N, C-alpha and C positions, 0 to 999 in steps of 0.2 A: 723542864730541866730539874735536876736533882736539888732538893732542898736540904742544906746542911748549915750548921751554925757557922758564925764568922770564923772561929778558930778551926779551920779545915785542915786536918792533918792527913787526909787520905793520900795515897800514892797518886801521882798525876801522869797520864799517858796520852800521847797524841797518836792518832791513827789516820793514815792517808786513805781516804775513801773507805767506807766501812759498813754498809748495810748489814753484812754478815756478822759484824762484831759488836754492834751497838748494844744488843741485848746482853751479850757476854760482859761487856764493860760495866753495864748497870748491875749485873749480878755480882760482879767482883767488887762493887762499891768503890770504884776509883774515880778520881776527877778526870773527866774525859774531854779531850779536845779533838774535834773532827774536822779535817781539812777536806774540802770537796769543791767541785766546780760545776754548778753551785751545790750547796748542801740542800738535799730534799727537805721540804718543810717538816715532814713527819719525823725525820731524824734530828733536825735542828731542835725540836721540842723535847728530845729524849737524851741529849748530851749536855754537858755543862757549858762548853764553849764551842759553838759552831763557827767555823772559819771558812768563808767563801774566798777562794783563791784560785788563780790560774795555775793548774798543776803542771803546766809546761814551762812556767816561769820559776825556775828553781831559786833564783835570787830573791824574788818577791816572797816566795814561800818561806825561805829562810828568815827574811827580815821580819815577816809577820809572826813567825813562831818564836823568833829570838826575843821579840818584845814581850810575848806572853811568858817565855822562860825566865826573863829578867824579873818579872813581877811575881811569878809563882813557879819555881823550878819544876821542870818535867823530869820524870824518871826514865822515860822510854819513848821511842818513836818507832812505829812498825806499820806494816800493811799486810793484807792477805790477798792482794790482787797483783797479778804478774806485772801489769803495766806500771804500777806505782812502787814496786819494790826498790828500784834504784833511788827514787826520790826519798823514800822513807829512810833508807840507809844513809844517804847523803846528809839528810837533816840530823839524824842521830849522831853521825860523825862530827858534823859542824858544831852541834850543841854539846857534845861530850856526854850523851846519854847512852843507855843500852839500846841495842838494835842489831840487826844482822850486819855483819862485816860488809863494808861497801864493795870490796873486791868480789866477794861471793855473790852479792846482789847483781853486780854488773855482769858476772860470768853467767848467771842464770838467765839474764835478760838477753844476752848476745850468744847465740849458739856457736858461732865461729870461735869466739873467745873461750866458751866453755870447753870445746873440743881441744883447743890448744893447751889450756890449763890441765885438763885431765890427762891428755896424752903425755904432756911433759912430766906429769907425776906418776906415770906408769899405769894409769887406769885405761883399760881397753875401751875404745869407742869405735864406731863404724869408720871404715876407710872413707875419707871425705876430701873435698876440695872446696874452697870458698869461691863464690862468684860475686864479688863486690859489685861488678858491673853485670847485671843480669844477662847481658849478651854473651858472657863467658860460660854460662851454664851448659850449653850444648857441648863445648869443647871439654868441660869438666866431666860430663857424662861419658863422652867417648873415651877419655883417659881411664876412668874408673871401670867402665864396662857396665852395660845394662843387665838387669834392671837397677834403677837408682831411685832414691827419694829426694825430691827437690823441696827445700824448706825455706821459709822466710828466716833470715838470720836473726832478727830481733823478735822478742815476744810480742804477740798481737792477738787481738780477739778474732774469732771466726776462723775460717780456713787458714792453715799455716803451712801445710805440707801436701805433696801429691806424689803418689807412686807412679813411676814412669817406666814402661816396658819397651818403648820405642823412641826413636828420635822425634817423631811427631808428638808423642806424649810430653817430651821435654819442652818442645816449642810451646805447647799448650800451657804447661805449668808456668813457664816464664810469663806468658801473657796474663795468666790468672793471678799469679802471686807477685809479679813485678809491680812497679819499677824499683822496689827496694832491693837491698843486697840479699843474696841467696846463698844457701849452703847446699851442696850436692853430695849425697852419701850413697855408697854402695849398699844395697839391701842386705840386711842381716837376717839370715834364716834361723828360725828357732822359736819356741814358745815365748810369750811375753808375760812379764809379771809386774804388778804395781806394788811398790814398796813404800809404806808410810813410816815416818820416823820423827822423833823429837830430838833436838840437839840443845843441850844446856851447857854453857861454859865450855864449849868445844867437845863435849862427850855425847855421843849419839846412841840412842836406843831405838831399835827397830820395833814397832808396835804392831805391824801387820804386813803380811806378804800374801797377795791375792793373785790368782791366775787371771790374766786379762785377755779378752777376746777382741779382735779387730775385724772389721768387714773387709771385703775385697776393695782393691784400689778403684780410683786413684786416691781418694781421700783417706782411706783406711780408718774410718770412723770407729770409735769404740762401740762394741756391741754387747759387752757384758763382763762380769767378774764372778769368780768363784772363790769361796773360802771354806775349807782349807785349800791351799794352792795345788795340792796333788803331788808336790815334791816330797821326796824323802827328807827326814830331819837333817841329814848330812848336806843334801843339796840346798835346802832352804837356808841352813846356816851359812853355806858358801855365798848365796845371794845376799844375805843380810850383811855379812862381813865385807863383801864387795861394795855395797852401797855405803857402808860406814866409812870405808877407806876413801871412796869418791868424794864424800862430803868433807872429809878432812882435807883432801887435796884442794877442794874448791874454797876452803877457808870458812866453812860454816862454824859459827860460834853460838848464836842465839836464834833459833828458828825451828819451825816444823818443815817437813819436806814431803813431797810426793815424787817418787822416782820411777822411771820405767826402764826395765832391764830385759834384754833378750838373752836366752840361755842357749848357747851354741855347743857344738861338740868340743870346742876348745875352752869353754867356760863362759862366764857372764860378759855381756857387752852393755855399756851404759848408753841408753838411747836419749834420755832427757832427765833433768832434775828441775823441779819447780819448788821454790822456797815459800810454800804456802800449803794450806790444807787442800785436799782434793775437792773437786766440784761435784755437782749432781747430788746423788744420794750416797756417794762413796764415803763422804765424811761421816754420815750417820751409820753406814755399815761398819766403818772402822771403830766407831764408838761401841757398837753392839758387841763386836768380837774382842775388843781390848779394854773397854771401860774408860777410854780417853777421848774426850771431845777435842779434836785437833784445833778447832777455831779458838776455843777457850785456852787450850795449851799454848797457842801462839801468843796470846795476851799475857799469860802467866810467865812464859819464858822471857818475854820482853821486860816484864816487871821484875824478874829475878826471884819470883816466889815459887814454891813447889807446885808441880803440875797436879791438878786434881785427878784422882784415879777412882773410878767407880768399879762396880762389879760387872764383868762381861755378862751379857744376857743371851748370847747365842753362840753355839759352837760351829754353826754352818750358815753360809750365806749363798743364795742363788740370786744373782743380779743380772737382769737382762734388759737391754735397751730396746725400745720400740723403733724398728726401722722398716723400710719398705723395699722389696726387691724390684719395684717398678714405679714410675711416676704415675700420678693420678690423683683422685679425690679419696680421702680417707673417711671411713665411716666406722662407728662403733656405738655400742649401747651405753649411754652415760649411767644407766642404772646398774651396769655391771662393774662399775669402778669400786674396788675394794680398798678404801683408804685405810691406813697410809701405805699399803703395799703397792698401790698403783698411783703414779703421777703422770699425767699426760699434758703435753705442751700445745696440743692442737684441739680444735673443736670439730665435731662431726661436720663434714662438708669442706674442711680445709684442704688445700692442695699440698701435696708432699712430693718430694723428689726421691729418687731411688738412692739406696745406700752407697752405690758406686758412683754417684754423681758428685763432681767436685763441690757443689753447693748442697749436697745431701747431708744426712747425719741422722741423729736420733730425735724422736718426737715424743719421748717419754721413757719411763722406766717401770719395771715390775721387779720388786725386791721382796723376797721371802726369806724368813729366818727359821731356824729350828735346829734339831739335833740329829734327825734321821734323814738321810739323803732321799730315800724313797718318798717320804712325806713331803719334802720340799718340792720335788718334781711333781707330785700329785696335786699339790696346792697350786703350783704355777700353771699346770695344764687346766685346772678348774677355773682359774682367773681368766685365762685366754678364752676358754669356752664361753664364759659369762659376758666377756667384753664383745665378742663377735667382731673382732677387728678385721677389716678388709679394705682393699683399695680398688676403686673403679677408675677407668672403664674396663680394664682387662680382668677384673675380678680375682687377681692373684692375692693370696693371703698375705697380710703383713708378716714379714719374716722376723722371728725372734729366735735366734740361734740357741 
């Protein structure tokens, strides 16, 4: 734990679950309270007040935090995890501290609610129908017309959506994603973009727009990102303004966000908003191109202090996820790993699923930075060659679009 004299005048912040933010809080030199279920021992040793609490019991969490707040007032409560955003905003509202507006957090957690709020505010979203009873998903798909995307209505870890091109696909999606409430959306055609932003006191600044690549259905797993986005300055400004308006309609006041937008012939369509930094290596990529660490920014915004801004260190990013076009056993040469450009989540000999499998996805990332697109592509190809990635028994190469 941090050692400070008795007269501790540091700002005080509570974070709901937070392996990603503990180092940030220590660097910010704040008094840190960490709520978790339970708090990992290594994190408990690195925060000021570890608080083991059932995060599904909001009343117990409030009571425990209120006792701490009465003895030593908290300045903010926040989280950088989808599942805990509503609780963090609830606690901030109940204690009267800074934090993301509760209505915004609830809208980000519930996709049906998000669509209703955005559509009511004039922000374009996919044509959709709720299926509170999963059995209604088939009828919703028929009304909307195939293809559709079936999604879990509330934020969750793991698979949360499936592309469906046939009635049989819808039946399968209900079986895989149910029995929770579902959202059925007509597929939006057009390129996809990931938009990172920071919102302080209701004012949003877009800090990065990246082209996003997704794999074939049904899961449509992410397969990579590119910066610059490839859009003209006018079109990129249009996308940024669109996301800024969407966040205002949702009621964002103090948060960072990761938004996904599809660009159609009729303009942008909002696919999703997460009130947190992006995952994987995308947070690091955003820092390289903008100079802003979005995890640190989330804590600074919650505390009401200026966001730390460094100097961007790259003008281009080529980010590719490691996926397989077929199931099998993955093999690669560990000596070929060029850290930190390569991060792999599998060991040689591990089984993998194909990218179009509902349980498939990415098994690592290759991210290269630079200023010349030809050099980035050359380095990326050199890394692939040194890794010798392949999948047996069919010996098809691991596919990195």
